[in-house]
Structure formats: C-alpha cells, structure tokens
C-alpha positions in Angstrom: 87.1 96.9 129.1 89.9 97.0 126.6 89.7 96.3 122.8 92.3 93.7 121.8 93.2 93.5 118.1 95.2 90.3 117.6 97.1 89.6 114.3 98.6 86.2 113.5 102.0 85.6 112.0 102.9 84.0 108.7 100.7 81.2 107.2 98.0 81.6 109.9 94.6 83.2 110.1 92.4 84.7 112.9 91.7 81.1 114.1 95.2 81.0 115.6 94.0 83.3 118.4 90.8 81.3 119.3 91.9 80.1 122.7 93.5 83.3 123.8 90.6 85.3 122.5 88.2 83.1 124.5 90.1 83.7 127.7 90.2 87.5 127.2 86.5 87.6 126.4 85.7 85.7 129.5 87.3 88.6 131.4 85.0 91.1 129.7 87.3 92.4 127.0 86.4 92.8 123.3 88.7 90.9 120.9 89.1 91.4 117.2 91.2 88.6 115.7 92.4 89.5 112.2 92.9 87.4 109.1 95.3 89.2 106.9 94.6 89.5 103.1 95.8 86.4 101.2 95.8 84.0 104.2 93.4 81.4 105.6 89.8 82.1 104.4 91.2 85.1 102.4 93.7 82.9 100.5 93.3 82.7 96.7 95.3 82.1 93.5 96.3 85.8 93.3 97.3 86.1 97.0 101.0 86.0 96.2 100.7 89.6 95.1 99.4 90.9 98.4 101.9 93.2 100.0 102.5 94.0 103.6 101.2 97.5 103.0 97.8 95.8 102.3 98.3 94.0 105.7 98.8 97.4 107.3 95.5 98.6 105.7 93.7 95.4 107.0 94.7 96.2 110.5 93.9 99.9 110.4 90.5 99.1 108.8 89.6 96.9 111.7 90.5 99.6 114.2 88.9 102.5 112.4 86.0 100.6 110.8 84.9 99.5 114.3 85.6 102.9 115.8 87.8 101.2 118.4 89.5 103.1 121.2 91.7 102.0 124.1 93.3 99.4 121.7 95.9 96.9 122.6 97.3 95.9 119.2 99.3 92.7 119.2 101.2 91.0 116.4 102.9 87.6 116.3 106.1 86.8 114.3 105.8 88.3 110.8 102.8 90.3 111.8 104.9 92.6 114.0 105.9 94.4 110.8 102.4 95.5 109.7 101.2 95.9 113.3 104.0 98.3 114.1 103.2 100.4 111.1 99.5 100.3 111.8 100.2 101.4 115.4 101.9 104.5 114.2 98.8 105.4 112.1 95.9 105.0 114.6 96.9 107.9 116.9 95.1 108.2 120.2 93.0 105.1 119.6 96.1 103.1 120.6 96.7 102.0 124.2 99.7 99.8 123.7 101.5 97.8 121.0 102.4 94.2 121.9 105.0 92.3 119.8 104.7 88.5 120.4 108.2 87.0 119.6 107.9 89.0 116.4 109.8 91.0 113.9 109.5 94.8 114.2 109.3 97.3 111.3 112.3 99.3 110.2 111.5 102.1 107.8 112.5 101.2 104.2 113.3 97.5 105.0 111.3 94.4 104.5 110.8 91.2 106.5 113.6 89.4 104.7 116.0 92.3 104.5 117.5 91.4 107.9 118.2 87.8 106.9 121.6 86.5 106.0 122.4 86.2 102.3 122.0 82.4 102.6 118.6 82.7 104.3 117.3 85.2 101.8 118.4 83.1 98.9 116.6 80.1 100.5 113.3 81.9 100.9 113.5 83.5 97.4 114.1 80.1 95.9 111.1 78.8 97.8 108.9 81.6 96.4 110.2 81.1 92.9 109.3 77.4 93.1 105.8 78.0 94.6 104.5 80.7 92.3 105.4 83.7 94.5 104.3 82.2 97.8 106.3 81.4 100.9 105.3 77.8 101.7 104.1 76.8 105.2 106.4 75.0 107.6 106.3 71.2 108.0 105.6 69.3 111.2 109.3 68.8 111.8 109.8 72.6 112.0 107.6 72.8 115.1 109.5 70.2 117.1 111.0 71.4 120.4 108.7 74.5 120.6 106.6 73.3 123.5 103.8 72.2 121.2 101.7 69.0 121.6 101.4 66.7 118.6 97.8 67.7 118.3 98.7 71.4 118.2 101.3 70.7 115.5 98.8 68.7 113.5 96.3 71.6 113.6 98.8 74.2 112.7 100.2 72.3 109.8 96.7 71.3 108.4 95.3 74.8 108.6 98.3 76.8 107.4 98.2 78.5 104.0 101.0 79.7 101.8 102.1 83.2 102.7 102.1 86.0 100.1 105.7 86.4 98.9 105.3 90.1 98.2 104.3 90.7 101.9 107.7 89.5 103.1 109.7 91.4 100.5 107.9 94.8 100.4 109.6 97.5 102.6 107.9 99.0 105.6 106.9 102.6 105.7 106.7 104.3 109.1 104.9 107.6 109.7 106.5 108.0 113.1 109.2 106.2 115.2 107.9 103.0 116.9 110.1 103.8 119.9 107.7 106.6 120.8 104.8 104.2 121.3 103.9 102.4 124.6 105.1 98.9 123.8 105.5 95.5 125.3 107.8 93.0 123.6 107.2 89.3 124.6 110.2 87.1 124.1 109.6 83.4 123.9 112.7 81.9 125.5 112.7 78.5 123.7 113.0 80.4 120.4 116.2 82.1 121.7 116.8 83.7 125.0 117.7 87.2 123.8 115.8 89.6 121.7 117.2 90.5 118.2 119.5 93.4 117.9 116.9 95.8 116.5 114.5 94.9 119.4 117.2 95.3 121.9 117.8 98.8 120.6 114.2 99.8 120.9 114.0 98.4 124.5 116.3 101.2 125.5 113.3 103.5 125.1 111.5 104.3 128.4 108.2 103.5 126.5 109.2 99.9 125.9 109.1 97.0 128.3 110.2 93.3 128.0 108.2 90.3 129.1 109.3 86.7 128.8 107.5 83.4 128.4 109.3 80.0 128.9 107.8 78.5 125.7 108.3 78.3 122.0 107.6 80.7 119.1 103.9 79.9 119.0 102.6 80.7 122.6 99.0 81.1 121.5 99.1 77.3 121.0 101.6 76.2 123.6 100.7 78.5 126.5 97.5 80.4 125.7 96.6 81.0 129.4 100.0 82.5 130.2 99.9 84.7 127.0 96.3 85.9 127.8 97.5 86.7 131.4 100.2 89.0 130.0 97.6 90.6 127.7 95.1 91.2 130.4 97.7 92.7 132.6 98.1 95.5 130.0 94.3 96.3 129.9 
C-alpha cells in the first residue's frame, strides 16, 4: 500500500481529485487530497494574503501530521511549486514526487517570475482589480482541453479565487529537486514539450517523463489514465 498525497492546482480544492482518489483507493492505496489554504472550503475574505510558503506548510503538515511513509506526493499545475518544496522537506517519508503538467519550483523565484512581461502585467492587473486575488478561469478557457461540457461546468462553478500572494511569493528550496525520485507527466494537448526548466531537470537520472494525450486537467478529462500512472509508481 502506498500513501498518495494529491494537491490541486490554482482555484481548485481537494474535490478536484475525487475520481482519481476513488480509483486509487479501490486498489488498496491510502489517498490524502489536500485543499490548500485560501481555496475551496478554506477560502475567505483574507485569503488573498496566503502565500505559497503557507501552502508548503499545508502539505508538510498532512504528511507529518498523519505520520505518512512511502509517500507519492503529486501536484497539479501551480501546486507543483509548493509540492516540490514540501518534497525536499519530508526526507525519507518520500517515495516519489509527481508533477502533473505543473510548474516546478526554482529557488528564489515565484510562479509568475517565469512569465513574459506582458503576461505578468496581465495577472498583476487582474489581482489589483480583484482585491489581491487571481480570478478563476471562465468556461471559454477550458475549450479544446479534452473536457466534457459537464466537467467544464463543474470546474467553473466550484473554482474559487486564488490567493495572489501565493503566485508572487518566491520559492525556498532546502535541497535541489533534481536529487528526488520524480515523474513529470506532460499533458500533450497543453503543449507537446515540457518547459525549459522541466527539460533541464529531466536530464537527471532520478527524473522520468510520462505523457498523456489529454489537456491540462487530466483528473477531469482522463482520471483512469492518470490513476493508472500513479498506481504504476506505487
């Protein structure tokens, strides 16, 4: 039995993993889906001030608070940044890190530091207009990502504004992420090639690449295929 700790990306809560978690539990694994501070049922008026360092603490607390061992720690999209940092802190409790079409942490850099000047100005304008939050995507943003109309409706209706501080606060690594046993899952409909920083890490013998022919939200579009990759790492 493996302990899976699953962390959703921007705007989402633990609910995003419901289908994948059910498939893994049916195979006998333990699954801990995490809602990060300031999101979903943990969202509140002051959530804009939640930083990604708090999200790291959220993840570490789940692992250490439940005394988990043999942990497969997975993060989707934005969550790759706090997941990568948490993975460097939990020591021999970790079995493997899994990045699901996600960003990865770079010491001293934030989620938006790698964006173009135009992209950064766009998101900063959005945060200024929404009281420090990064507003959720609209239904149109999920088109051509292998999602059913029903899945899109659920995602849009259940998404919550993302804490702006979390995407602008720099990461702090206590050891290089390239030294950790890692699987990077690239969702091909969201771009066929990994980003430059991911490609650099994939040179490490401890990193491997897996691919899924789907969009950026595989927990909704291809949950069985995603769960199969996860269970293969157990």
